[in-house]
N, C-alpha and C positions, 0 to 999 in steps of 0.2 A: 584740463583733461586728465593729466597724470594723477592729480589728486583724486579725481572721481574713480579712476581705475583702481588706485590703492584702496579707496573706501569700499568699493564693491568686492574686491578680492579679500580684503580684511574681514568684512562682514561675513562673506560666504565661508571663509576659512574658520572663523570663530564658531559658526554654526556646525561645521564639520567636526571641529575639535570637541564641541559639546556632545555631539552624537558619539564620538569615540569614547569620551569619558563616561557617558551614560551606559554604553555597552560594557565597559569594564565594571562599573558599579552593579549593573544587572547580572553580570556573570559572577558577582561576589569575589572579584579578584582584588588583590591589594593594589591600591593606587599610590604611587610614590608621591611624597609631599611636593616634590618639584613640579608635578603635574598641576597642582593647585596654583603654584606661583606662575606657571605658564598660562593658566586660564586668567588669573587676575591681571597679569601684564597685558594680555590680549584685550581685556575689557577697558583697562585704564588707558592704554595707548589709543584704542578706538575712540574713547571719550575725548582725548586731546585732539585726535584727528577730526572728529566731528566739529569740535569747537573751532579748529583752524578753518575748516570749510565754511563755517557759519560767519566768522568774523574776519578771516583772512590774515590773522596774526602769524608772522613768521616764527615768533616764539613758540606758539602752540604747535606749529608744524614741526619744529625741531624737538620739542618735548615729546610729541607723538612718535617721531622717528626714533628718538633715543630709547623710549620704552619699547618700541618695536624691535630695535636691535637687541635689547636685553631679552625680550620675549623669544626671539629666534634663537638666541644663545641657549636659553632654557630648553627649547624644543630639540635642538641638536643634542644637547647633553642627555635629555631623556631618551632619545633614540639610541645614542651610543651606549649609555648605561644598560638599557634593556637588552641590546644585542650582546653586550659583553656578559651579561648575566646568563644568557642562553648559550653563549660560546666562550666559556671561561679560559680555554686554552689558547685562544687567538691572541696574537701579539702585534702583528704588523697590519697596517692599513685598516685599522679598526673603523675609522670614520667612513671610508669608502665602502667597506664591507657592510656596515650598518645601513648605509644609504641604499645599496643594492638590494639588501634584504627588505627594506621598507618599500621599495618599488614593486616588489612581488605581491604586496597587499594593496588592493585597489584604493580603498579609502585613505590609507596611510600615504600612498603615492600621490593622490590628489592633494592631501593636506600638505605634504612636503613641497610639492610643486607650487602650490598657491603661496607658500611662504616667500618664494622668490618673486612671484608675480605681485605680491604686496610690497616687498622690500624696495625694489628698484624704482617703481613709480613714486613711492613715498619719498625716497631720497631725492629724486629729480624734482618733485613738487616742493620739497623743503628748500632745495637750492634755488629754484626759480622764485619762490616766495621771498627770498632774501634779496633778490635783485631789485625789488620794488616795482 
């Protein structure tokens, strides 16, 4: 069940991320290179996760989770860097302030929330898959 929750959230969040990327491209705004790494890790991790669900291999579960961990790190870094660029004088609590700013934008808020909804079920599924 947790693997299915992770898959559904991961897939939905990938689609939302693609919509956000397309909006940036349509607005002719510069897209940071890290955004493309963020997209690639979403797709690669999702591929490992689908493989895990198809064959039940704990190795694929952990590979998928490891890529998801890297992916979420890229996403957090993108959000913080973007906020710092818009608020260059800020020094303290940058992570928290960037998250609060992201929550004021509906699509970004859903994207950030689904990151956790994907992360924890994927972690639990990987752990459970290792128990045999």
